[in-house]
Structures are given as structure tokens and as C-alpha cells.
C-alpha positions as CSV (number, residue, x, y, z in Angstrom):
1,D,150.7,197.3,45.8
2,N,149.2,196.3,42.5
3,L,148.1,192.9,43.7
4,S,145.0,192.8,45.9
5,I,143.2,190.0,47.8
6,Y,139.6,190.1,48.3
7,W,137.5,187.8,50.5
8,Q,133.7,187.1,50.7
9,E,132.4,187.7,54.1
10,G,130.7,184.8,55.8
11,T,132.0,182.0,53.4
12,Q,134.9,180.9,55.6
13,R,134.4,177.1,56.5
14,R,136.5,175.1,59.0
15,S,136.0,171.4,60.1
16,V,137.9,169.4,62.7
17,I,137.8,165.6,62.4
18,D,139.3,163.1,64.7
19,N,140.6,160.2,62.7
20,P,141.8,157.4,64.9
21,T,142.3,155.0,62.2
22,R,145.4,157.3,61.2
23,D,146.1,158.3,64.7
24,R,145.6,162.0,63.6
25,I,143.4,165.3,63.9
26,E,142.1,166.4,60.5
27,T,141.7,170.2,60.0
28,Y,139.9,171.5,56.7
29,Q,139.5,174.9,55.7
30,S,138.1,177.0,52.9
31,S,137.1,180.3,51.9
32,N,136.1,182.3,48.7
33,D,138.9,184.4,47.8
34,A,140.2,186.4,44.7
35,F,143.5,187.9,43.7
36,V,142.9,191.1,41.4
37,L,145.4,193.1,39.5
38,E,144.4,196.6,40.3
39,D,146.2,198.4,37.4
40,Y,146.9,196.4,34.3
41,G,149.3,199.2,33.2
42,C,151.8,197.8,36.0
43,A,151.6,194.1,35.1
44,A,153.7,192.1,32.3
45,L,152.6,189.3,30.5
46,I,155.0,186.6,29.0
47,E,153.9,184.3,26.3
48,N,155.2,181.2,24.4
49,I,157.4,179.8,27.1
50,E,158.5,176.1,26.7
51,L,160.3,174.2,29.1
52,E,162.6,171.4,28.4
53,A,163.2,168.5,30.5
């Protein structure tokens, strides 16, 4: 319940394109979204993580 998603109204875009050279229909979608921590006291931060291959 601490992570919220917000989106801006009127900014969702969608385009459908017929691409016969690749024998497919291409669909593109985009919108303005934001993820927000509502209460920083209920979050954790981890620093100095190193990954070894």
C-alpha cells in the first residue's frame, strides 16, 4: 500500500501500423506514468551492492 501509480489524463497514445514487409501488425502505446512512495518511513534503501560474474 506504500507504492502508488499516478498517470496524467489525456496523455495516453496508441498507434497501430500494418507492416507487410515483416508480415505483422505493430502496436505502439505510451503514457505519462509515475510511481510514488507515499511514506518514506515504510521504505528501505540498500547501498554498495556489487555483483560478481
